[in-house]
C-alpha positions in Angstrom: 0.0 0.1 0.1 1.4 3.5 -1.0 2.0 5.8 1.9 -0.8 8.5 2.0 -0.7 11.7 3.7 -4.0 13.3 4.2 -4.6 16.6 5.8 -7.7 18.7 6.9 -6.8 22.5 7.2 -9.4 23.8 9.6 -10.7 26.7 11.6 -13.3 26.3 14.3 -15.2 29.5 13.0 -16.1 27.6 9.8 -19.5 25.5 10.3 -18.3 23.5 7.3 -15.1 22.6 9.1 -17.2 21.3 11.8 -19.5 19.4 9.4 -16.5 18.0 7.7 -15.0 16.8 11.0 -18.0 15.0 11.8 -17.8 13.0 8.5 -14.1 12.4 8.4 -14.1 9.4 10.8 -16.3 7.5 8.3 -13.6 8.0 5.6 -10.8 7.1 7.9 -12.7 3.8 8.7 -13.4 3.0 4.9 -10.0 3.9 3.8 -7.7 3.0 6.8 -6.2 6.3 6.4 -6.1 8.8 9.2 -6.3 12.8 8.5 -3.8 15.0 10.0 -5.4 18.2 11.4 -3.6 21.4 10.5 -5.0 24.4 12.6 -4.9 27.5 10.5 -6.4 31.0 10.9 -9.2 31.6 8.5 -9.1 35.5 9.1 -5.3 35.2 8.0 -6.1 33.1 5.0 -8.7 35.8 3.9 -6.2 38.6 4.4 -3.5 36.7 2.3 -5.8 35.8 -0.4 -8.2 38.7 -0.7 -10.9 36.4 0.0 -14.2 37.2 2.1 -16.6 35.3 4.2 -19.3 33.8 2.1 -22.0 35.9 4.1 -20.1 39.0 2.6 -18.9 37.7 -0.7 -22.2 36.4 -1.8 -24.8 37.9 0.4 -26.1 40.3 -2.4 -26.3 37.5 -5.0 -29.8 36.7 -5.6 -30.6 32.9 -4.8 -27.0 31.9 -4.0 -27.1 32.2 -0.2 -30.4 30.3 -0.3 -28.9 27.5 -2.5 -25.7 27.2 -0.3 -28.2 26.9 2.8 -30.0 24.2 1.0 -26.9 22.2 0.3 -25.9 22.5 3.9 -29.1 21.1 4.9 -28.8 18.2 2.4 -25.4 17.5 3.8 -26.6 17.5 7.5 -29.6 15.2 6.5 -27.5 12.9 4.7 -24.9 12.3 7.4 -27.5 12.6 10.2 -25.8 15.6 11.8 -28.9 16.6 13.8 -26.9 18.1 16.7 -25.7 21.0 14.5 -26.7 24.5 15.5 -25.6 27.6 13.8 -23.8 29.6 16.5 -25.9 32.5 17.7 -22.7 34.6 18.3 -21.4 34.3 14.8 -18.9 35.4 13.6 -16.8 34.4 16.5 -13.0 35.5 16.6 -11.3 32.3 16.7 -7.6 33.3 17.4 -7.7 32.3 21.1 -9.3 28.7 20.4 -7.1 28.2 17.2 -3.9 28.9 19.1 -5.3 26.6 21.7 -5.5 24.0 18.8 -1.9 24.4 18.2 -1.2 24.0 22.0 -3.3 20.9 22.1 -1.4 19.6 19.0 1.9 20.2 20.7 0.9 18.5 23.9 -0.8 15.4 22.2 -4.4 15.9 23.1 -5.6 17.5 19.9 -8.7 14.9 19.3 -10.0 15.8 22.7 -9.6 19.4 22.2 -11.4 19.3 18.7 -14.3 17.4 20.2 -14.9 20.0 23.1 -14.3 23.2 20.9 -16.2 22.0 17.6 -19.2 20.9 19.9 -19.2 24.1 22.1 -19.1 26.1 18.6 -21.6 24.4 16.5 -23.8 22.3 18.9 -24.1 24.3 22.0 -23.8 27.8 20.5 -21.0 29.0 23.0 -19.4 32.3 22.6 -15.9 30.8 22.1 -14.0 34.2 21.9 -14.7 35.0 25.5 -11.8 33.6 27.7 -14.2 32.7 30.6 -16.3 30.7 28.2 -13.3 29.0 26.9 -11.9 28.3 30.4 -15.3 26.8 31.5 -15.7 24.7 28.6 -12.2 23.1 28.7 -12.4 22.6 32.4 -15.7 20.7 32.1 -14.0 18.5 29.7 -11.1 17.8 31.9 -8.8 19.9 30.1 -7.0 22.7 32.0 -8.6 25.8 30.8 -6.3 28.3 32.5 -3.1 26.3 31.1 -4.5 26.7 27.6 -5.3 30.4 28.0 -1.7 30.9 29.5 0.0 29.0 26.7 -1.8 30.7 23.9 0.1 33.8 24.8 3.4 32.2 24.1 5.2 33.3 21.0 6.0 29.8 19.8 2.2 29.1 19.7 1.5 32.3 17.8 4.2 31.8 15.5 3.2 28.1 14.7 -0.5 29.2 13.9 0.8 32.0 11.6 3.3 29.7 9.9 0.4 27.0 9.5 -1.7 29.8 7.9 1.0 31.0 5.5 2.0 27.5 4.5 -1.6 26.6 3.7 -2.1 29.7 1.4 1.1 28.8 -0.3 -0.1 25.5 -1.1 -3.3 26.8 -2.7 -5.7 27.3 0.3 -8.2 30.2 0.2 -10.7 29.1 2.8 -11.8 26.3 5.2 -12.1 23.4 5.2 -9.3 22.7 2.8 -7.9 19.2 2.4 -4.7 17.8 0.8 -4.1 14.3 -0.3 -0.5 14.3 -1.0 0.0 17.4 -3.1 -3.7 17.3 -4.5 -5.9 20.1 -3.1 -9.6 19.9 -2.3 -11.7 22.7 -1.0 -15.1 22.4 1.0 -17.1 19.5 2.7 -18.7 18.9 -0.7 -15.5 17.5 -2.0 -15.2 14.8 0.5 -16.1 12.2 -2.0 -13.3 13.4 -4.2 -10.9 13.4 -1.3 -11.8 9.7 -0.5 -11.5 8.7 -4.2 -8.1 10.4 -4.2 -7.0 8.4 -1.2 -8.0 5.1 -2.8 -6.3 6.2 -6.0 -2.9 6.9 -4.2 -3.3 3.7 -2.1 -3.7 1.6 -5.3 -0.9 3.3 -7.1 
């Protein structure tokens, strides 16, 4: 079997990153390949690429926002993601929680951190740019909220998140979620079938 490197470049502020995160375990099980998670700052990606959030970029286009909402509902129904709830505080500044993802990755507990923060953002509608809310959510899960809030101020953590963001853009990213199968790039949760097909193609090579 070929060695397959598969990555999910994400930001907690993207509802589609959450929806993809919920579906990736199914793909991992079918393919036998685990995704590497790469925290990046979506605001930084937008700044570096001149992109805008869809609500701004397409908000005035007749029928497009409604169609995008329809596609999201189809995806949710298809994968039975009935716990999804659009965050009432959206848009949420994700700098703190994305730096927290870098800390979690450095310290070997990223899967648990992803579970806590994605659920807080897109199931429980928490205001995850409020330090007190972040601390409370992490503490309730058994993670040390005070430790995370202290570590995200460290320069190595800040530098790593920005390096991830810059590298993602240099490889072709312009939004989230972005996936890489080797050097092949795929954007958006709606390309997950293509991602899976590419994984199988590389495995069979």
